[in-house]
Each structure stands twice: as structure tokens, then as C-alpha cells.
N, C-alpha and C positions, 0 to 999 in steps of 0.2 A: 508291621505288625498285623495291619489290616490285609495287605498283599499276601502274607503269609498264610493268615486263615482262609482266605479264598483259594489261594492253592491247595491247600489241605482239602478243602471241601470239593474242589475239582477233581482232584487225583481220588477222592472216594466216592464220588458219584460215577467216574469212569470205571472202577473197579466193580461197583456194585451192578451197573449195567451191563458191563461184559460179562459178569456171573450170572446174571438174570438171563441173558440172551441164551445162555446154555440150556435153560429150560423153556424156553419160548418155541412155538411151533414155527415152523417156516413163514408161513403168513403174516405173524405177529413180527416177526423180525425185519420182513420186508416193510410193512406198514411204519414200524419205528425208523427204519431206514429213511425212507421216503419223508416223513415227517420231521426227522432230525435236519436232513438235506435241505427241504423248504425252509426248516427253522433259520438257518444260516443265511438266507436270502431276506427273511423276515428281520433278522436282527440287524443286519445292514440298515432297511428302512427305518427303523426304529433309532439307529445311530444319526442316521440324518434328521430324523424328526426330533430328538433331543439336541441337535445342533442348530435348530430354526429351519429345516428345509422339509421339503416334501416332495415325494416322486411317484409319478405314475407310470415311470418307465424300466422299473426294476427288472422287468423281463429282457431288457436288452444285455444286461450284464449276464443275467442267467444264461440268455442263449448264447452269448460269447464264449462263457467257459464251457459250456456243453458241447459246442461244436469244436472249439479248441482241443477238448479232451477226446474228440471223436476224430479228429484228423491227424493228431501227431502219429499214431500206430503206421498210419498210410503215408504220411509225409516223411517222418524222420525214423520210423521203426520204434517209437518207445512204446512200450507194453505196459509197464508197471503203473499201477493204479495211482500210487503216491505221487509220481513224478507228473502224470497227467492231471493229477488234482492242483500241483503247484504252477504248472503251465498255465491252466486254464485260470487261476487266480491271477497270475502275473498278467494274461493277456487282458483280462476284463479290468485289471486296476491300471494298465496302461492306457487302454482307452478312456477310462474314467478321468486319468489324469488330463488329458488331452482336452476333454471338453470342458473340464471345471472351472478353466479361467473365463469361459464364456457364458456359463451358469450363473455362476455366483454374484454376476451384476443384477440379477433379479432375484424377487422373493414371492414368496406365496404361490398363488395360482399361477403365475407367470412361469415362475421355476417348475412347478409341476408340469404343466403343459409341455414345455420345450422338453423336458425328459421322456414324456410320452409321444413327442413328435420323432424324437431319435430313434425310438425302440420301435416305432412302426415303420420308419424308413429301413430298418435293418430286417424287419419282417418282411418288406416286400423286396430287397435285395435278396433274400435267403429263399424265399417263394418263387423267385424268377431264375436263379441260379442252377443251371443243370450240373456245374461242376460239384455242388454241395448236396445234390439229390434232389432240387426243387422243392415242391410242396409235399412230397413223400418223405423227405428227410434221408438220414443215412442210418442204416444198422451198424452195430457195434459189436465186436467179439469180447469174449470176457477176457478181462484184463488178467495180469498177473500182479501179485503183491509181495515185494521184497524179494522178487525171483520165483516165488512160489505159483504152480499153477492152479487156477480154481477149477475144481471139479463139481458136479451138479449136487453133490452131497453136502458140501460145505462152501459154496460160493456164497450164499446168502448169509450165514453167519460171520464170514470173513468180511465181507462188505459192510455188516452191521457192525462189527468191532470198529473197523477202519472209520466210518461215520461216526460212530461214539467217540473216538477219540480226536478226531477233527475239530467236532463240534464241542467237545468240552475244552480244548485247547482254545478255539477262538471265543469261545463263551468266557474264560479267563482273561485272556488278552482284552476283550473288550470291558470287562469289569476294570480292569487295571487302568485302561484308558479312560474310564468315566471318573475314576477317584485320583486321575493326576491333574494337574494344573491346565493342560490343553483341553481335558474333557469337562472340567468345571467351567473353562471360558467357554467352552461351545455351550454349556446349559446357560450361560450369561447372554451370550448371543441369541439364544431361544426367547429368552425374556425380554431383553432391551439392546438390539445391536448398536444404537445410537450412543447408548451409555459406554458400551465397550469401546467404541471409535473414540470417546470423549477422554478415556483411561490410557488412551495411547495403543492398544491393541488393534489387531486388524480383523472386522468381523468377516470379511470376505475370506480371508486365509482359513480362517476357523472353518467357515461353511466349506470351503473346497477340501480340507482335511476331512470333515465328516462324509463330503460326497465320495472322495476316493476310498474310504473304508467300506462306503456302502458298496461301492463296484468290486473291491476286491471280495465281499463276503458273497455278492451276488455270484461273481465267477467261481467261487468255491462250491457253491450250492448247485449250480448248473453241472461242474465237471463230476461230482459225486452221481447227481441223478441221472447224467448221462449212462454212466458205467451202471448203476444200478438197474436201469430201465432196459438198457441194451440198444437204445434207439434215441435219435436227436431229430426235430422237426422244427420248421418254422415257427409253429403256434408258440414255441418257449419264449418268443420276443412279443407275442399278440400282447393286445390290452389286456385280454381276460386273464391272462397269466400274471401280469403286473396287479390287476384289480384283487386277484385272490391272495397275492402276497400282502396287499395293503389291508386287506379285511383283517388277516391274521395280527397284523401289526397293531390295529386297532383294537382287537380283540386283546392283545398281550398288555398295551400301554408301553411306556418308555422307562419304568421306573425299575425294573428287575430284569435280569439276563433271564434267569430260569423260566420266568412268566412266557419270554418269547417262545421257548421250546414246548413248553407245557400248552400254550395255546396253540401251536401247531399241530402237535400231537391229537389235541380235542378236537380240531378240525378234520383231522383225518379220520378221526372216530367217528364223528357225527355224519362225515359226508359218506363213509364207507356203508355205515348201517343205515344212514337214510335211503343211500342209492340201492341197499339190498330189500329194504321194506317198503320205500316209497319211490320206486324206479322213475316215476314220471312227474315227483313234485318234491325231490329231494332239495332243489334250489330252494324252493319255497321253506323247506324246514330250516335250511342255512339262513334264509332271511330273517323268520321269526326269531332264532337264537340270536342273531345278530343284533336285533332290536332289543331283546331283553338284557342282553349285554349293555348297551348305550344307555336303556333306562336305570339301571340298578348299578352298574358297575362303568360309569362314562370314563374313568381313569384304566380301565384295563384290568385284567387279572393280576397285574403287579401291586394293585392297592389292596389285595387279599393276603398280602405279606404283613407279618405283625409291626408295627412303627418302629419299634427297638430294633428290628433287623435292617431298617434303611439307613442310609448315610443321614446324618444328622447336620445341617448347615448352620453355621453362626447366625444370628438373627442379624448382626451388622453387616454380613455379606451376602443375604439371602439374596435371592434372584426374585423380583416383584412377578407377580401374575400380570400377563398382558391385559387383563380386566379389572387390574386392582386400581381403586378410585373412582371406577365408573360406576354411574347409578344403577 
């Protein structure tokens, strides 16, 4: 019943957003496209946070998805935007699955710093590789969508609709995962991994699953962003990109999927208008904004949702807070 209701809400959101896009100017369509694409990468971080992990290297999967989407037209002749998104997602997910067995041995800051190290290694390789454009990156021609060529008049709207559909589907799948047995176990691992091990489950396997989902969503985000921008560059894997995504994840919190995309859109709006009116101090404006959120909404924008709309956990199976029982 819960999954049917969430599916209905997802379909309704997709329809409303697609129809609203018809009335929106091109600049607003592009802004929403970029915020939704970034929101997918942030959603991956939130899934990992909810599962007991932390990452400063989401830019690695973001860059892998972006470069995969950029290179498949040249290497394999694939022009379709949907296929390029799928390939970018799978490439990032495969790399994430390869590194997951190593990373799940660690927790906390050690886990996060290892992801940052991997991301910066990729940044160095991309910057030095002349085959991949070096520090200048690669320009991308406009893709086709289901065999249709994108013209200058409709390209923004078509990519906007594609991004909305992918984001809604991904958000619905994540919400289903969160309410599944595996998703609830991930939440238990976040609260007390040792207790999970005593109950006979594998905390490492659960964290590895969260990490692979994080990688998949990061690759999807990068593939969409690359096609929307028409350009990819090594900075996609830099620590600054990962830091920005973590910024949005903290702003959103881990309670609600819609809060992730709302936070991503809010950041894009604040950054755009701050850059317009305060070109030299827009980072300061973002910093002040973040401080206000931490002070007054430490659990993120998801805490603004009514309590009745959140999943109610039975008190007998509730996951204790890491600080519960401490003075």
C-alpha cells in the first residue's frame, strides 16, 4: 500500500513538473535540469549517510558517469541520451562495486578520506590524460533522445523532461529501498553496526550496498550533467565538486527523498542570485545560509515534513541514537 501511494505521488510529480516546464523560460528549465541532476548525486550521498557511511569522493562517480556519456559517441557511436545515461550509471556502479570490498572495512572519517583519495587520483589521471582532453576536458555534441534530434528551440525542454523522469524514477526507487528490509537494516547499521552483527546480519554487506547505490546515482547525475552542459572536465572529480554535493546533503538531511531535490534546487537558486548580486562574495552568502540551517534545522530540510508523513518505526525495533544514554 505504501509503495503504491509513493508510486502515485511520483507519477503525479513527474506530470506536474513536465507540464510546468512548458510555461517556464529556457533559463529556468536549465536551472531545474542542473539542480535535479545534482540532486541525484546528492541522493546517493544521503543513501550512504543513512546506511552509516560518509563520502567526500562522490565527485569520482560523478566524473565517471560524465566521461562515459561523453566518450561513448566517439568510441561506440551511441548518440542516444537515454543509453548514455544508462552506460554512465553502469560504469560508475561497476567501479563502485570494485572498491566497495576495500572501503567497507573502514568507518567514519577513514571511510570518507579514502573516497576523497580515490576521487583525487581520478582527478589527477583525467588532468594529465591527453586522450581525454587533459585539463580542458571534452566538448559534447547535442544528443538524440529516442531517435529524435534536438534542435536549439526544444533541446532544453527535452533534456528537462528527461531529467525529471529519471529523477522521479530514481527517487521512487530509493524510497522503496528505504522502506524495504535491506533499507531498514541500513538504518540499523547507521545506529549500531555491532548490534546488527550480533543479530546475524552483515553490516559490511549493508554498507557496501549503500556505497554501490551511491555510485550508481553519482554516475546517473554525471551523465545527465555532461549532456546538459555539453562539456566535461577533470574538475568534476575535484574535491570542490564533492564538497558542494556534501553541502547539499547536509542541507537536505536523510529523512525524505523530496527534501534532497528541494535542497539542490534551493542551492542553485541561492548561488545563481548571489552570484548575480554579490559576484565577489557569493561563497560568503552560501556559508551564512549553511550556518543558519545547521543552527535552526540541524536535521536538514527533511525535518520540515509533517511527522505524520514520516515512516513510523515501532518502538520495540527503533534504532537508538548514537548519543543515546550519553550525558
